[in-house]
C-alpha positions as a Python dict, from the first residue, in 0.01 Angstrom:
ca = {
    (1, 'M'): (0, 0, 0),
    (2, 'T'): (167, -266, -299),
    (3, 'D'): (-115, -211, -538),
    (4, 'F'): (-92, 202, -455),
    (5, 'L'): (356, 146, -550),
    (6, 'L'): (290, -79, -866),
    (7, 'A'): (-12, 170, -973),
    (8, 'A'): (218, 472, -956),
    (9, 'L'): (490, 288, -1152),
    (10, 'P'): (371, 409, -1515),
    (11, 'I'): (361, 757, -1405),
    (12, 'A'): (738, 708, -1297),
    (13, 'T'): (832, 583, -1583),
    (14, 'I'): (688, 864, -1831),
    (15, 'L'): (790, 1148, -1623),
    (16, 'F'): (1129, 1007, -1524),
    (17, 'L'): (1199, 940, -1921),
    (18, 'M'): (1025, 1298, -2001),
    (19, 'I'): (1236, 1485, -1787),
    (20, 'K'): (1527, 1283, -1655),
    (21, 'A'): (1611, 1124, -1969),
    (22, 'N'): (1475, 1406, -2231),
    (23, 'W'): (1280, 1186, -2429),
    (24, 'G'): (1008, 1272, -2599),
    (25, 'A'): (640, 1180, -2528),
    (26, 'A'): (582, 933, -2814),
    (27, 'R'): (870, 718, -2715),
    (28, 'A'): (792, 786, -2333),
    (29, 'G'): (458, 717, -2362),
    (30, 'A'): (514, 401, -2581),
    (31, 'A'): (741, 270, -2314),
    (32, 'A'): (510, 339, -2003),
    (33, 'W'): (223, 151, -2233),
    (34, 'F'): (410, -133, -2211),
    (35, 'V'): (463, -111, -1852),
    (36, 'T'): (126, -55, -1754),
    (37, 'V'): (-2, -304, -1985),
    (38, 'I'): (231, -567, -1790),
    (39, 'L'): (117, -429, -1475),
    (40, 'A'): (-259, -464, -1554),
    (41, 'V'): (-272, -781, -1662),
    (42, 'F'): (-19, -965, -1420),
    (43, 'F'): (-121, -736, -1122),
    (44, 'F'): (-444, -614, -1129),
    (45, 'G'): (-655, -886, -1335),
    (46, 'A'): (-712, -721, -1657),
    (47, 'P'): (-832, -955, -1883),
    (48, 'T'): (-737, -883, -2314),
    (49, 'D'): (-1085, -793, -2428),
    (50, 'M'): (-1017, -483, -2152),
    (51, 'L'): (-713, -377, -2279),
    (52, 'I'): (-863, -376, -2630),
    (53, 'I'): (-1168, -188, -2549),
    (54, 'A'): (-935, 43, -2338),
    (55, 'Q'): (-701, 130, -2595),
    (56, 'A'): (-992, 139, -2888),
    (57, 'K'): (-1174, 433, -2621),
    (58, 'G'): (-793, 579, -2598),
    (59, 'V'): (-802, 643, -2972),
    (60, 'M'): (-1143, 749, -3018),
    (61, 'L'): (-1041, 1019, -2791),
    (62, 'A'): (-727, 1050, -2925),
    (63, 'L'): (-918, 1159, -3252),
    (64, 'Y'): (-1141, 1393, -3065),
    (65, 'I'): (-824, 1600, -2956),
    (66, 'L'): (-621, 1567, -3284),
    (67, 'Y'): (-941, 1723, -3433),
    (68, 'I'): (-825, 2024, -3264),
    (69, 'V'): (-471, 2007, -3313),
    (70, 'W'): (-468, 1999, -3696),
    (71, 'A'): (-746, 2228, -3711),
    (72, 'A'): (-573, 2453, -3494),
    (73, 'L'): (-238, 2427, -3673),
    (74, 'I'): (-380, 2497, -4034),
    (75, 'L'): (-548, 2850, -3877),
    (76, 'Y'): (-221, 2936, -3730),
    (77, 'F'): (-3, 2863, -4012),
    (78, 'A'): (-297, 3033, -4255),
    (79, 'A'): (-239, 3342, -3999),
    (80, 'E'): (125, 3306, -3956),
    (81, 'E'): (202, 3324, -4326),
    (82, 'A'): (-43, 3615, -4399),
    (83, 'G'): (186, 3859, -4099),
    (84, 'A'): (-121, 3846, -3832),
    (85, 'I'): (42, 3708, -3573),
    (86, 'K'): (319, 3955, -3555),
    (87, 'T'): (68, 4220, -3615),
    (88, 'I'): (-119, 4135, -3325),
    (89, 'G'): (234, 4096, -3149),
    (90, 'R'): (289, 4432, -3217),
    (91, 'A'): (-47, 4520, -3099),
    (92, 'I'): (-21, 4404, -2769),
    (93, 'R'): (335, 4594, -2722),
    (94, 'S'): (182, 4882, -2765),
    (95, 'L'): (-70, 4853, -2541),
    (96, 'T'): (164, 4795, -2300),
    (97, 'D'): (553, 4828, -2316),
    (98, 'D'): (554, 4564, -2003),
    (99, 'R'): (688, 4250, -2090),
    (100, 'P'): (565, 4032, -1786),
    (101, 'L'): (227, 4148, -1839),
    (102, 'Q'): (220, 4108, -2189),
    (103, 'L'): (225, 3782, -2109),
    (104, 'L'): (19, 3792, -1814),
    (105, 'I'): (-276, 3911, -2061),
    (106, 'L'): (-200, 3667, -2341),
    (107, 'G'): (-107, 3386, -2119),
    (108, 'Y'): (-344, 3433, -1835),
    (109, 'V'): (-629, 3625, -1947),
    (110, 'F'): (-705, 3568, -2324),
    (111, 'A'): (-629, 3181, -2208),
    (112, 'S'): (-889, 3203, -1938),
    (113, 'F'): (-1127, 3366, -2193),
    (114, 'L'): (-1093, 3122, -2492),
    (115, 'Q'): (-1138, 2844, -2197),
    (116, 'G'): (-1471, 2974, -2170),
    (117, 'V'): (-1524, 2972, -2543),
    (118, 'A'): (-1442, 2647, -2637),
    (119, 'G'): (-1181, 2452, -2407),
    (120, 'F'): (-1049, 2083, -2494),
    (121, 'G'): (-713, 2246, -2580),
    (122, 'V'): (-785, 2547, -2780),
    (123, 'P'): (-600, 2781, -2528),
    (124, 'I'): (-315, 2642, -2567),
    (125, 'A'): (-281, 2610, -2925),
    (126, 'V'): (-434, 2985, -3013),
    (127, 'V'): (-204, 3104, -2746),
    (128, 'A'): (125, 2952, -2738),
    (129, 'P'): (239, 3030, -3133),
    (130, 'L'): (142, 3414, -3037),
    (131, 'L'): (352, 3447, -2737),
    (132, 'L'): (662, 3265, -2973),
    (133, 'G'): (539, 3536, -3239),
    (134, 'M'): (607, 3818, -2968),
    (135, 'G'): (1006, 3651, -2890),
    (136, 'F'): (907, 3449, -2595),
    (137, 'S'): (1122, 3107, -2625),
    (138, 'P'): (919, 2803, -2717),
    (139, 'V'): (929, 2656, -2327),
    (140, 'L'): (746, 2948, -2179),
    (141, 'A'): (464, 3011, -2463),
    (142, 'V'): (341, 2670, -2399),
    (143, 'A'): (396, 2668, -2019),
    (144, 'A'): (227, 3003, -1998),
    (145, 'P'): (-113, 2915, -2090),
    (146, 'M'): (-98, 2571, -1974),
    (147, 'I'): (-93, 2695, -1634),
    (148, 'G'): (-287, 3005, -1690),
    (149, 'H'): (-583, 2892, -1836),
    (150, 'S'): (-657, 2607, -1537),
    (151, 'W'): (-832, 2781, -1303),
    (152, 'S'): (-1128, 2855, -1582),
    (153, 'V'): (-1155, 2533, -1667),
    (154, 'L'): (-1458, 2403, -1435),
    (155, 'F'): (-1689, 2680, -1510),
    (156, 'G'): (-1536, 2733, -1888),
    (157, 'N'): (-1687, 2595, -2191),
    (158, 'M'): (-2030, 2580, -2061),
    (159, 'A'): (-1972, 2443, -1737),
    (160, 'T'): (-1936, 2057, -1867),
    (161, 'S'): (-1681, 1965, -1598),
    (162, 'F'): (-1928, 2122, -1353),
    (163, 'E'): (-2202, 1947, -1493),
    (164, 'A'): (-2068, 1595, -1497),
    (165, 'L'): (-1981, 1674, -1089),
    (166, 'I'): (-2341, 1715, -1055),
    (167, 'G'): (-2457, 1440, -1242),
    (168, 'V'): (-2213, 1173, -1126),
    (169, 'T'): (-2243, 1235, -726),
    (170, 'G'): (-2632, 1357, -721),
    (171, 'I'): (-2537, 1680, -505),
    (172, 'P'): (-2691, 1982, -660),
    (173, 'G'): (-2505, 2261, -817),
    (174, 'T'): (-2664, 2510, -588),
    (175, 'E'): (-2458, 2355, -310),
    (176, 'L'): (-2124, 2326, -460),
    (177, 'T'): (-2069, 2697, -639),
    (178, 'H'): (-1988, 2852, -257),
    (179, 'Y'): (-1695, 2662, -227),
    (180, 'S'): (-1570, 2562, -574),
    (181, 'A'): (-1611, 2930, -687),
    (182, 'I'): (-1382, 3092, -343),
    (183, 'L'): (-1108, 2814, -446),
    (184, 'L'): (-1138, 2876, -788),
    (185, 'G'): (-1084, 3263, -750),
    (186, 'L'): (-822, 3263, -543),
    (187, 'S'): (-694, 2972, -757),
    (188, 'G'): (-701, 3211, -1023),
    (189, 'F'): (-483, 3480, -887),
    (190, 'M'): (-204, 3173, -797),
    (191, 'C'): (-233, 3083, -1183),
    (192, 'G'): (-139, 3468, -1270),
    (193, 'A'): (134, 3459, -1014),
    (194, 'A'): (240, 3164, -1156),
    (195, 'V'): (240, 3286, -1538),
    (196, 'L'): (461, 3587, -1391),
    (197, 'W'): (692, 3381, -1231),
    (198, 'L'): (803, 3204, -1537),
    (199, 'D'): (938, 3525, -1696),
    (200, 'G'): (1134, 3660, -1372),
    (201, 'G'): (1042, 3444, -1083),
    (202, 'F'): (942, 3652, -770),
    (203, 'R'): (1072, 4002, -847),
    (204, 'T'): (803, 3991, -1144),
    (205, 'I'): (564, 3928, -929),
    (206, 'R'): (613, 4186, -648),
    (207, 'R'): (671, 4468, -930),
    (208, 'R'): (303, 4301, -1064),
    (209, 'I'): (99, 4297, -776),
    (210, 'V'): (-140, 4530, -852),
    (211, 'P'): (-211, 4438, -1182),
    (212, 'L'): (-254, 4118, -1079),
    (213, 'V'): (-469, 4174, -801),
    (214, 'L'): (-697, 4376, -975),
    (215, 'I'): (-717, 4138, -1315),
    (216, 'S'): (-727, 3853, -1138),
    (217, 'G'): (-998, 3990, -856),
    (218, 'V'): (-1230, 4060, -1102),
    (219, 'M'): (-1236, 3745, -1265),
    (220, 'G'): (-1273, 3561, -939),
    (221, 'V'): (-1588, 3766, -811),
    (222, 'V'): (-1724, 3791, -1192),
    (223, 'Q'): (-1714, 3400, -1185),
    (224, 'Y'): (-1840, 3398, -788),
    (225, 'V'): (-2181, 3631, -860),
    (226, 'M'): (-2245, 3445, -1222),
    (227, 'A'): (-2220, 3087, -1044),
    (228, 'N'): (-2384, 3143, -784),
    (229, 'Y'): (-2675, 3301, -911),
    (230, 'G'): (-2736, 2956, -1097),
    (231, 'V'): (-2579, 3079, -1458),
    (232, 'W'): (-2246, 2912, -1385),
    (233, 'T'): (-2236, 2784, -1742),
    (234, 'L'): (-2167, 3136, -1827),
    (235, 'G'): (-1879, 3187, -1539),
    (236, 'G'): (-1597, 3125, -1708),
    (237, 'L'): (-1713, 3345, -2023),
    (238, 'T'): (-1780, 3608, -1851),
    (239, 'A'): (-1532, 3627, -1638),
    (240, 'G'): (-1297, 3596, -1894),
    (241, 'I'): (-1434, 3867, -2068),
    (242, 'A'): (-1395, 4077, -1739),
    (243, 'G'): (-1045, 4018, -1722),
    (244, 'L'): (-1008, 4188, -2072),
    (245, 'V'): (-1157, 4477, -2001),
    (246, 'T'): (-1005, 4503, -1684),
    (247, 'S'): (-686, 4446, -1848),
    (248, 'I'): (-727, 4706, -2096),
    (249, 'I'): (-796, 4978, -1824),
    (250, 'V'): (-502, 4857, -1658),
    (251, 'T'): (-250, 4898, -1929),
    (252, 'R'): (-361, 5262, -1928),
    (253, 'F'): (-227, 5374, -1605),
    (254, 'W'): (32, 5135, -1563),
    (255, 'K'): (386, 5222, -1611),
    (256, 'P'): (656, 4908, -1653),
    (257, 'H'): (959, 4914, -1480),
    (258, 'P'): (1269, 5014, -1668),
    (259, 'D'): (1432, 4668, -1630),
    (260, 'D'): (1091, 4474, -1776),
    (261, 'V'): (1059, 4686, -2079),
    (262, 'A'): (1006, 4502, -2405),
    (263, 'E'): (1249, 4503, -2698),
    (264, 'Q'): (1102, 4608, -2996),
    (265, 'V'): (1091, 4359, -3303),
    (266, 'T'): (1178, 4436, -3614),
    (267, 'D'): (1060, 4306, -3881),
    (268, 'D'): (975, 4306, -4281),
    (269, 'H'): (633, 4181, -4316),
    (270, 'H'): (320, 4423, -4458),
    (271, 'H'): (192, 4623, -4151),
    (272, 'M'): (-139, 4518, -4166),
    (273, 'P'): (-452, 4710, -3994),
    (274, 'L'): (-497, 4468, -3644),
    (275, 'I'): (-871, 4468, -3727),
    (276, 'E'): (-751, 4231, -3966),
    (277, 'A'): (-485, 4035, -3804),
    (278, 'L'): (-757, 3961, -3540),
    (279, 'T'): (-993, 3835, -3841),
    (280, 'P'): (-942, 3493, -3710),
    (281, 'Y'): (-1004, 3486, -3412),
    (282, 'L'): (-1273, 3733, -3451),
    (283, 'V'): (-1451, 3484, -3661),
    (284, 'F'): (-1378, 3174, -3418),
    (285, 'I'): (-1538, 3386, -3142),
    (286, 'V'): (-1816, 3444, -3364),
    (287, 'L'): (-1876, 3055, -3461),
    (288, 'V'): (-1842, 2909, -3125),
    (289, 'T'): (-2148, 3143, -2996),
    (290, 'L'): (-2347, 3059, -3291),
    (291, 'A'): (-2264, 2762, -3256),
    (292, 'T'): (-2295, 2687, -2883),
    (293, 'F'): (-2611, 2958, -2804),
    (294, 'V'): (-2818, 2911, -3103),
    (295, 'P'): (-3043, 2572, -3050),
    (296, 'A'): (-3124, 2582, -3406),
    (297, 'I'): (-2743, 2592, -3494),
    (298, 'E'): (-2625, 2358, -3229),
    (299, 'M'): (-2873, 2097, -3372),
    (300, 'L'): (-2751, 2139, -3709),
    (301, 'L'): (-2371, 2109, -3658),
    (302, 'G'): (-2450, 1838, -3435),
    (303, 'K'): (-2657, 1579, -3661),
    (304, 'I'): (-2404, 1360, -3796),
    (305, 'R'): (-2179, 1230, -3488),
    (306, 'F'): (-1934, 960, -3457),
    (307, 'T'): (-1878, 750, -3183),
    (308, 'L'): (-1847, 377, -3067),
    (309, 'D'): (-2000, 171, -2800),
    (310, 'F'): (-1845, -51, -2576),
    (311, 'P'): (-1919, -307, -2382),
    (312, 'E'): (-1915, -370, -1991),
    (313, 'T'): (-1620, -528, -1900),
    (314, 'A'): (-1396, -655, -1552),
    (315, 'T'): (-1099, -730, -1415),
    (316, 'A'): (-1014, -1057, -1201),
    (317, 'T'): (-1052, -897, -912),
    (318, 'G'): (-1373, -767, -947),
    (319, 'W'): (-1341, -424, -1047),
    (320, 'V'): (-1609, -360, -1319),
    (321, 'I'): (-1656, -89, -1586),
    (322, 'E'): (-1996, -30, -1703),
    (323, 'A'): (-2074, -51, -2089),
    (324, 'E'): (-2028, 353, -2212),
    (325, 'S'): (-2004, 479, -2560),
    (326, 'A'): (-1713, 683, -2605),
    (327, 'K'): (-1696, 1028, -2678),
    (328, 'A'): (-1914, 1143, -2979),
    (329, 'I'): (-1749, 1391, -3247),
    (330, 'A'): (-1946, 1574, -3400),
    (331, 'I'): (-1835, 1577, -3742),
    (332, 'F'): (-1985, 1939, -3798),
    (333, 'G'): (-2012, 2070, -3449),
    (334, 'H'): (-1687, 1969, -3309),
    (335, 'P'): (-1469, 2253, -3184),
    (336, 'G'): (-1218, 2100, -3442),
    (337, 'A'): (-1456, 2181, -3692),
    (338, 'L'): (-1505, 2564, -3614),
    (339, 'L'): (-1159, 2601, -3634),
    (340, 'L'): (-1142, 2476, -3943),
    (341, 'Y'): (-1407, 2690, -4112),
    (342, 'T'): (-1235, 2972, -3888),
    (343, 'A'): (-931, 2882, -4088),
    (344, 'A'): (-1092, 2824, -4439),
    (345, 'I'): (-1272, 3212, -4375),
    (346, 'S'): (-973, 3359, -4304),
    (347, 'F'): (-776, 3215, -4552),
    (348, 'T'): (-982, 3336, -4849),
    (349, 'F'): (-1016, 3700, -4664),
    (350, 'F'): (-604, 3726, -4635),
    (351, 'K'): (-631, 3547, -4983),
    (352, 'L'): (-819, 3850, -5120),
    (353, 'R'): (-674, 4130, -4917),
    (354, 'G'): (-339, 4032, -5098),
    (355, 'H'): (-138, 3896, -4817),
    (356, 'Y'): (-41, 3552, -4985),
    (357, 'D'): (228, 3494, -5262),
    (358, 'D'): (252, 3163, -5502),
    (359, 'G'): (211, 2863, -5339),
    (360, 'I'): (106, 2959, -4986),
    (361, 'G'): (-169, 2642, -4983),
    (362, 'K'): (138, 2401, -5028),
    (363, 'R'): (331, 2583, -4761),
    (364, 'I'): (75, 2563, -4498),
    (365, 'W'): (-7, 2226, -4540),
    (366, 'Q'): (352, 2108, -4531),
    (367, 'R'): (434, 2313, -4201),
    (368, 'T'): (128, 2143, -4073),
    (369, 'L'): (246, 1806, -4141),
    (370, 'K'): (573, 1870, -3986),
    (371, 'S'): (419, 1990, -3667),
    (372, 'G'): (112, 1722, -3649),
    (373, 'L'): (239, 1440, -3766),
    (374, 'P'): (481, 1349, -3459),
    (375, 'T'): (217, 1482, -3201),
    (376, 'S'): (-50, 1271, -3340),
    (377, 'I'): (205, 968, -3308),
    (378, 'G'): (308, 1057, -2924),
    (379, 'M'): (-60, 1123, -2810),
    (380, 'V'): (-212, 757, -2849),
    (381, 'P'): (6, 548, -2612),
    (382, 'V'): (-2, 854, -2393),
    (383, 'I'): (-404, 863, -2390),
    (384, 'G'): (-401, 466, -2395),
    (385, 'L'): (-178, 385, -2087),
    (386, 'A'): (-454, 644, -1885),
    (387, 'I'): (-739, 443, -1997),
    (388, 'I'): (-582, 112, -1945),
    (389, 'M'): (-452, 248, -1621),
    (390, 'D'): (-843, 374, -1508),
    (391, 'H'): (-1021, 66, -1639),
    (392, 'A'): (-766, -166, -1426),
    (393, 'G'): (-833, 12, -1144),
    (394, 'M'): (-494, 146, -1091),
    (395, 'T'): (-601, 529, -1092),
    (396, 'Y'): (-887, 493, -817),
    (397, 'A'): (-577, 266, -625),
    (398, 'L'): (-341, 549, -650),
    (399, 'A'): (-638, 756, -477),
    (400, 'E'): (-745, 503, -214),
    (401, 'G'): (-333, 499, -153),
    (402, 'G'): (-324, 861, -85),
    (403, 'A'): (-683, 894, 55),
    (404, 'A'): (-560, 633, 304),
    (405, 'V'): (-299, 858, 442),
    (406, 'F'): (-592, 1077, 569),
    (407, 'S'): (-772, 869, 785),
    (408, 'G'): (-876, 828, 1189),
    (409, 'A'): (-726, 1070, 1358),
    (410, 'F'): (-606, 1266, 1039),
    (411, 'A'): (-955, 1264, 881),
    (412, 'V'): (-977, 1648, 924),
    (413, 'A'): (-713, 1675, 718),
    (414, 'Y'): (-822, 1522, 402),
    (415, 'P'): (-914, 1834, 200),
    (416, 'V'): (-504, 1842, 210),
    (417, 'I'): (-551, 1570, -52),
    (418, 'S'): (-815, 1595, -181),
    (419, 'P'): (-758, 1846, -488),
    (420, 'A'): (-457, 1609, -521),
    (421, 'I'): (-672, 1355, -637),
    (422, 'G'): (-852, 1543, -862),
    (423, 'A'): (-541, 1675, -1021),
    (424, 'L'): (-464, 1306, -1041),
    (425, 'G'): (-771, 1227, -1226),
    (426, 'A'): (-695, 1471, -1456),
    (427, 'F'): (-339, 1379, -1537),
    (428, 'M'): (-451, 1053, -1584),
    (429, 'T'): (-716, 1077, -1845),
    (430, 'G'): (-640, 1407, -1973),
    (431, 'S'): (-966, 1589, -1828),
    (432, 'T'): (-1115, 1772, -1540),
    (433, 'N'): (-1426, 1633, -1675),
    (434, 'N'): (-1284, 1305, -1673),
    (435, 'S'): (-1159, 1344, -1291),
    (436, 'N'): (-1473, 1446, -1186),
    (437, 'V'): (-1641, 1130, -1295),
    (438, 'V'): (-1428, 895, -1199),
    (439, 'F'): (-1324, 1048, -840),
    (440, 'G'): (-1674, 1226, -735),
    (441, 'M'): (-1825, 980, -573),
    (442, 'F'): (-1479, 852, -420),
    (443, 'Q'): (-1443, 1179, -351),
    (444, 'R'): (-1873, 1225, -168),
    (445, 'H'): (-1823, 860, 37),
    (446, 'T'): (-1494, 960, 188),
    (447, 'A'): (-1596, 1316, 305),
    (448, 'E'): (-1921, 1166, 427),
    (449, 'L'): (-1741, 851, 624),
    (450, 'S'): (-1495, 1100, 758),
    (451, 'G'): (-1757, 1345, 848),
    (452, 'L'): (-1664, 1610, 663),
    (453, 'S'): (-1829, 1889, 462),
    (454, 'T'): (-1941, 1692, 134),
    (455, 'A'): (-1945, 2029, -51),
    (456, 'L'): (-1650, 2130, 34),
    (457, 'V'): (-1457, 1834, -23),
    (458, 'L'): (-1635, 1840, -394),
    (459, 'A'): (-1535, 2177, -449),
    (460, 'A'): (-1199, 2084, -351),
    (461, 'Q'): (-1191, 1775, -619),
    (462, 'A'): (-1368, 2032, -902),
    (463, 'T'): (-1064, 2278, -849),
    (464, 'G'): (-788, 2018, -818),
    (465, 'A'): (-929, 1825, -1130),
    (466, 'S'): (-931, 2201, -1288),
    (467, 'L'): (-562, 2261, -1162),
    (468, 'G'): (-472, 1932, -1280),
    (469, 'S'): (-589, 2017, -1690),
    (470, 'M'): (-192, 2161, -1700),
    (471, 'L'): (-61, 1849, -1633),
    (472, 'A'): (-269, 1656, -1894),
    (473, 'P'): (11, 1506, -2125),
    (474, 'S'): (-195, 1546, -2444),
    (475, 'K'): (-188, 1917, -2398),
    (476, 'I'): (141, 1984, -2371),
    (477, 'L'): (176, 1775, -2647),
    (478, 'V'): (-113, 2011, -2860),
    (479, 'G'): (116, 2337, -2703),
    (480, 'C'): (455, 2175, -2844),
    (481, 'S'): (314, 2053, -3163),
    (482, 'T'): (260, 2483, -3232),
    (483, 'V'): (575, 2623, -3131),
    (484, 'G'): (812, 2353, -3282),
    (485, 'L'): (875, 2099, -2963),
    (486, 'S'): (741, 1811, -3122),
    (487, 'G'): (934, 1497, -2954),
    (488, 'K'): (1115, 1808, -2696),
    (489, 'E'): (782, 1770, -2475),
    (490, 'G'): (1019, 1708, -2152),
    (491, 'P'): (1106, 2075, -2046),
    (492, 'V'): (782, 2185, -2069),
    (493, 'L'): (657, 1908, -1866),
    (494, 'S'): (880, 1957, -1621),
    (495, 'V'): (803, 2373, -1544),
    (496, 'V'): (379, 2269, -1556),
    (497, 'L'): (469, 1990, -1315),
    (498, 'K'): (652, 2175, -1043),
    (499, 'T'): (434, 2421, -1084),
    (500, 'G'): (91, 2246, -1063),
    (501, 'V'): (225, 2025, -741),
    (502, 'I'): (274, 2342, -574),
    (503, 'L'): (-52, 2523, -657),
    (504, 'T'): (-256, 2200, -586),
    (505, 'A'): (-105, 2144, -273),
    (506, 'L'): (-189, 2544, -221),
    (507, 'C'): (-539, 2468, -306),
    (508, 'G'): (-557, 2194, -49),
    (509, 'F'): (-430, 2398, 263),
    (510, 'M'): (-692, 2666, 155),
    (511, 'A'): (-953, 2389, 147),
    (512, 'L'): (-851, 2308, 495),
    (513, 'G'): (-856, 2643, 591),
    (514, 'I'): (-1175, 2719, 460),
    (515, 'L'): (-1263, 2383, 672),
    (516, 'L'): (-1099, 2529, 988),
    (517, 'I'): (-1303, 2869, 980),
    (518, 'T'): (-1614, 2721, 866),
    (519, 'T'): (-1603, 2453, 1193),
    (520, 'M'): (-1513, 2737, 1402),
    (521, 'N'): (-1796, 2922, 1321),
    (522, 'G'): (-2000, 2652, 1376),
    (523, 'G'): (-2068, 2579, 986),
    (524, 'A'): (-2016, 2307, 794),
}
């Protein structure tokens, strides 16, 4: 219990400073980093070389993420200066006058689609400024896609997180897809409901229950079918496409409540055609598709990679971190590179179409620097403390302490805590993939020792890790940098933390319900 409480201190520190003291992520992250180092050295036996290695891995991961951040900012400001963002917002308003439904389509459906296409923070970086341009508050503009995309992380981006779970546990994917797709489908409905709740509470959900059920139902069913037919690598992408198509159909017959009609926003921008405004995002989708599904292009773009190899290291208490390489950055094939290509093509296109005035290049760069620098400074300590905690065994101590509550006679209730462990891993490492790697075998062993369905427990882990991605500080930093909230991330964290805790808890009870149903039916 002592290790559990000590390991929780860095998390408590950063949450208190960001939410209660209203510190920015950079200051709060630095303070929590010092707390983490002290605890790792004096209570968990972390040697100096482990701290250096962990922080170096943190810098490498930060570089990976910041490549996306800076590229997304350049693309956004290039589109925004041309008037494309306001044109897209106007088009969505013309699709439906229902403001909450507009939020649902962008913050939930479109964000889920982008997760299927790219992932790695791209949904937040793209959707948040779009929502801001439509008149939503900065906090809501970031929180909505943070929450809305999370359910689609596991099977999105070529299902890399799911593949990691398969690899680390040795359990065939065909044994995991059934429960995983069910829990994710139900979680998808909850994420959509949570996005609506942000814009008016339960009254908004009640008034949009029909569109919500139709859209989330179609996405959940499509993802389930794709996953269980062995094509889980396309599960998130096809679900996102199905959601967009369903959304368009729904808006054809849906009439908004008079209280929820979006205000007409006037502007002095030249009204460019919608197809021109969508050019950056259409180009991005095409580039990602080519880079993902055309082997020759994927191989060409991935030839030059930057990575570092790290040796094995261990704490004085015997916690061992095996030798490994940092997450490789494909210089020309990274999602950030694809965003840069898109930005260059879009800039040239808008310039040729006469949507820019003199000095546009300097103005875009100045706005990018203003938003990107605070995010870059804050990300290194936040990611560093997470990796130090993982390498010192502190993250594992947190999971072990939580699992201990459901031992012995309470073992049958372990599925309740399993998603929370997955979410914890995603919060601390900033990645669903990493959470599955860190806790996959732990969850499998716990399930086997407790006599529970391994497939169900691992599905709960994976779903919790997917939902937990909404809590990743690195993603919050990405979103806040695009809406002018750099250094003011606390309110966003407060919103997504409350939502994430509730959704993860509900996921745990859903997993328990599935266990009880299968047990009564004689299954496992």
